[in-house]
C-alpha positions as CSV (number, residue, x, y, z in Angstrom):
1,M,82.5,88.2,62.5
2,N,82.8,87.8,66.8
3,A,82.2,90.3,69.4
4,S,85.7,91.9,70.4
5,P,87.2,91.9,73.9
6,A,85.8,94.1,76.1
7,R,88.8,97.0,76.9
8,P,90.6,95.3,79.5
9,T,91.2,97.1,82.8
10,M,94.9,96.8,84.5
11,S,95.7,96.1,88.1
12,A,99.0,96.0,89.4
13,A,100.9,94.5,92.0
14,A,103.9,93.0,94.7
15,V,105.4,90.1,95.6
16,L,106.8,91.1,99.0
17,A,108.7,89.5,101.2
18,N,109.2,88.8,104.6
19,G,113.1,87.2,104.6
20,D,111.7,84.2,106.4
21,G,109.7,82.1,103.2
22,E,106.4,83.6,104.1
23,Y,105.1,86.5,101.4
24,L,103.0,88.7,101.9
25,I,99.2,88.4,101.0
26,V,96.2,91.4,101.5
27,K,92.5,90.8,102.1
28,P,90.1,93.0,100.4
29,G,86.8,94.2,102.1
30,Y,85.4,94.2,98.6
31,K,85.2,91.2,97.6
32,D,86.3,87.3,98.7
33,G,90.3,85.4,98.8
34,W,93.2,87.3,99.8
35,N,95.5,88.7,97.1
36,L,99.3,90.4,97.1
37,P,99.1,93.6,97.7
38,G,98.6,97.0,95.0
39,G,95.6,97.5,92.9
40,G,94.6,99.8,89.8
41,V,96.8,101.6,87.1
42,D,95.2,104.7,87.0
43,E,95.2,107.1,83.4
44,D,98.8,108.1,83.4
45,E,100.3,106.0,85.3
46,T,102.8,103.2,84.7
47,P,102.3,99.8,86.3
48,R,105.3,100.5,88.1
49,Q,104.0,103.9,89.3
50,A,100.0,101.9,90.0
51,C,102.2,99.8,92.0
52,Q,104.3,102.5,94.8
53,R,101.3,103.7,94.7
54,E,99.3,101.6,96.5
55,L,102.0,100.2,98.7
56,K,101.7,103.1,100.5
57,E,97.6,103.8,99.9
58,E,96.8,101.1,101.5
59,L,99.9,99.6,103.8
60,G,102.2,102.9,103.9
61,I,104.8,100.6,102.8
62,D,107.6,103.3,100.7
63,Q,108.8,100.6,98.2
64,T,110.4,101.5,94.5
65,P,108.5,97.5,92.8
66,G,111.8,95.8,91.5
67,R,112.2,94.1,88.5
68,L,108.4,92.9,86.7
69,L,108.0,89.3,87.7
70,L,104.1,89.1,85.5
71,S,102.7,90.2,83.2
72,A,98.8,88.8,82.6
73,Y,96.2,88.9,80.4
74,V,93.3,87.6,82.1
75,H,89.7,87.1,80.5
76,T,86.9,86.2,82.8
77,T,83.2,86.1,82.3
78,D,84.2,89.4,84.5
79,G,85.8,91.1,81.7
80,A,89.2,90.7,80.8
81,H,91.9,92.4,83.3
82,I,95.6,92.8,82.9
83,Y,97.9,92.2,85.6
84,W,101.6,93.5,86.2
85,V,103.6,91.7,89.4
86,F,106.2,93.8,90.3
87,D,109.6,91.8,92.6
88,G,109.0,94.0,95.6
89,G,112.0,92.9,97.4
90,T,112.1,91.5,101.1
91,L,110.6,93.7,104.3
92,T,113.0,94.9,107.3
93,T,111.6,93.8,110.4
94,E,110.5,98.0,111.3
95,Q,108.7,98.3,107.6
96,Q,106.8,95.0,109.0
97,H,105.9,96.5,112.8
98,A,104.5,99.6,110.5
99,I,101.8,98.5,108.0
100,V,98.8,100.1,108.3
101,L,95.9,98.6,107.1
102,Q,93.8,101.4,104.6
103,E,90.9,100.5,106.5
104,S,88.6,102.1,103.1
105,E,90.4,98.9,100.8
106,L,91.9,95.9,103.5
107,T,90.6,94.3,106.9
108,A,93.5,92.1,107.0
109,F,96.5,91.1,106.0
110,R,99.3,88.0,106.5
111,F,102.8,86.4,105.7
112,S,102.4,83.3,104.1
113,A,104.3,80.5,102.2
114,P,103.3,79.4,99.3
115,G,100.8,76.6,100.8
116,E,99.6,77.9,103.8
117,I,97.6,79.5,101.3
118,S,94.4,77.4,100.9
119,R,93.0,77.3,97.6
120,N,89.8,78.4,98.2
121,E,91.6,81.3,99.4
122,I,92.8,82.5,95.8
123,P,89.8,83.4,93.8
124,P,90.3,80.3,90.4
125,S,91.5,82.7,87.7
126,R,93.7,83.7,89.6
127,R,95.5,80.4,90.9
128,P,98.1,80.0,87.3
129,L,99.2,83.3,88.3
130,W,100.6,83.1,92.0
131,G,102.1,80.4,91.2
132,A,104.2,82.1,88.4
133,A,105.2,84.4,89.8
134,L,106.5,82.9,92.6
135,G,108.7,81.4,90.4
136,A,109.7,83.8,88.5
137,L,110.9,85.3,91.8
138,T,112.3,81.7,92.3
139,D,114.5,81.1,89.0
140,G,115.1,84.7,87.8
141,S,112.9,84.7,85.5
142,T,109.6,87.0,84.4
143,V,106.7,85.8,82.8
144,H,103.9,85.9,80.5
145,L,100.4,84.0,80.7
146,E,97.0,84.1,79.2
147,V,94.3,83.2,81.4
148,V,91.3,82.5,79.3
149,G,88.0,80.6,81.0
C-alpha cells in the first residue's frame, strides 16, 4: 500500500499590473527567489480573503482580488502545497508609490515584464505556475495545474 501524500499547505497570491506590461514581484527575506505577492491561507479564511490580507500586510495595498487565474497542486521533496493565484488588477500610480514593504517578510519589490524575470529568480517547481497564471490573465481563462517532482 502506498503512503498517502502529506496534507498540503495553502497560499494565495495576486498578479498585480502597473499598466505598462509589467507585474509586481516581491523578494521574501526568508527564502531564495522572487514571488508574486501573497502568502499563507490561515485557518478559517478563504484563499481570496488570505490574498487580500497578505497584500495589505506585506505591501500596504488595500485591493480586493478579482477572478481566479490559477489553482495548482505542487508536490516536491519539501511536501505538498496548493496555490491560488488571483487577478489583482492594475495598480494606479498612487498605489504604486504608496507600497510599503513589511520588512519582517520582504526585502524588495519591483515591476518586471515576464521576459525580464530570469529562470534562476523563480524556484523550479514554481516556474510553470507563473506562465500559466499570466496566460490565464491574458486569455481570460482559469487554469489548474498539478506539478509533481
